[in-house]
N, C-alpha and C positions, 0 to 999 in steps of 0.2 A: 427548221431548227431542231436541235436535240432537246428532248425533255429532261429536266433535272430529275435525278433518280436517287432518292435517299434510301431506297430499300436494297437488300442484298439480291443477288441473282437467283437465289432460291427463296421462295416466299416464306416468311416467318411462320405462317399458318401450318406449314408442312414439317417443321422441325421435329415435333414429337413423333409423327408417322415415319419420317425418314430414320430417326434414331431407333425406333422399334424394329423396322425392317432390316436395318444394318446389324443390330444386335442379334436378331434371329439368324441371319445369314452367317455371321461370325461363329455363333454357338454351334450351329449344325455343321459348318465347315470344320470346326475344331474337333467335334465329336465323331463325325462320320465321313469326312473327306469332301473334296470340292465337287465330286460328281453328284452325290446326294444333296449337296447344298445348292446345286445349280438353280433349282426352282426358286429358292429364297434369294439368291443373287439377282435373278430376273425380276422378282417382286421388288427388290430394293431399287433396281434401275427404273422400273415402272413408276414407283412412288416418287422417285427423284425427278423424273421428267414431268410428272403431273404438276409438281409444285415449282417448276421453273417460273421465273418472273422477270423476263429480260427487259432491258431498256429499249425504247423505241424512238424513232424519229417522227416528229409531229409535222404534218403538212401545213404550209402557210395558208392563210385564208380564214378570216373571222367568221364568214358565213358558212363554212364547211362544218358539217356534223360528222365527227369521227366515230369510228366503231368503239363501243364501250367494252368489247370483249373479243377474244379470238374465237373463231368457229366458222360455220357455214350458214349462209343466208337461206332461210327456209320459208320466208313469207315477205311479200311486199304488196301491201293492199290498203285500200281505204277502209278505215275502221273507226269505231267509236272509242275514244279514250275513256275508260271507265273511271279514271281517277279525277280528270278535269271536266268530264261530261261535255265533250266536244268532238266534232268530226276531226279526223287526223289521217296522216299517212303513217302506217304502222310497218316497221321493219323488224323481223325476228331473226335472231342468231342462235343456232344450236351449237352447244359446246359438248364434244364427246370427251372421253377420259384422256385422250391424247393431246387435247388443247391445253394451253396455259389458261388458268381460271381467275387470274387477277382482273378486276373490273375497274374501268377508268372513265373519267368524265368525258362526255362527247363534245362539250362546249365550255366556254367560260360562262359562269353563271352563279347566281345565288340559289342556295337550297331553300325553297319556299316551304316544302312539306315532305314528310316521309310517312308512308303507310306500311305496316307489317301485317300480313295475314297468315296464320297457321293454315295448314291444309294437307292434302294428300301428296303422294310421291309417284304420280303417274309418269310415263315416259315424257320427257320435256319436248319431244318432237310432235306430240299430239296437240291439236288446236285447243282442246278442252283443258290442257294443263295450265293455260293462262288464267283460267278462272277457278280451278279446283286445287292446284298444287300450292304448297307453301311458297310465299313470294314476298318480296320487299320492293316497294315502288318509291322512286325519288322524283320530285318535281323540281326542275331547274328553270330559272328565268334569266335570260341574257340581259345585258345592259340596255338593249334597245327594246326589250319587252317580248321577245320570243319565248314561248313555253315549250319545254321538252320534258317528257316523262320517260324515265328509264326503269324497267321492272326486272329485277333478279328473280328467276323462277327455278325452284329446285326440280330435280329429276328423280329417276328411279333410285340411283345410287347416292344422289346428293342429300345429305342429312344436316347440312348447316349452311345457312346464308349469313354472311358477315357484311355489315355495313358500318363504316367508321365515321361517316359524316353526320352532321346534325342540322336541324332547321336554323337558318340564319347565317350559316357558314358560306363562304365563297369558294368555288372550285375552279381550277384552271383546266384548260383543254389538256387531256392526257394524264391528269392527276389521278393517282390511285385512290379509290374510295371504298372498295369492297372486294370480297372474294366468295366464291361458292365452291364447296368441296365435292368433288367426284361426280361430274356430269350434270349439265344444267342448260339454261336458256336465258337469253336477254331479249325483251321486247322494248322497242323504242317508238314512242308516239311523237310525231312531229306536226307542226302547223300545216293546215291545208295550203297547198301551193308549193310545198317543199318538193324538190326534184331528186328522185333517187339516183344515185351514182353507182349502184350495184344491181346485179340481176340474180334471179333465183339460182342457187347452187354455188354462187361465188364464195370463195374462202376469204375471210377477212382477218386482219390483225388489229388488236386493240391499240388505239392511238395512231397507228400508221395508215389504216385504210379509211377512206372517206365514204360514209354511207349515203349522204345526201347533201344538197345545198339548201339552205333556208331561203324562203321566198324574199 
């Protein structure tokens, strides 16, 4: 089915940056001509593509865990969920500056708790970024009691993690709940017994790609 999409194709988080980049390009173009303004037009296009936020088709299947972000799978491993203190299947997604950075719910579920931790801005591709960088974790519980933890992690260029949901709210699969500006990572902790449907290096799309099946 197609996800309802109340947001514009360009994420609202990007409007100020897009406006500034466009204004700079127009000013330089007017004062010095298109050739000297070319780098500013390229910057405008780069910012515009970074803040794209396209609608997506959501795969059917209540037991499917959807990707919460666009990017590349950099980890699939057994790990300890530091937020729920449990063994889990961890899947990590690295987002570079060319990926869309809107974050979406991987399952239907209730938001049980949210943790925000200030931190460093190491490369999001590093393992230690999960424990040292600025991050925001969200605990979701499905109607049948499956617990999923999604962690937004800032990177070198990311300086703002945005999370719009709150404890007690209910999210639908594919529903937009956050945004990370300029390069980042998402870690997803799943119940033991979940079966990964991706492999290392796979490119995934938020809401459209299936990360795993719940046990």
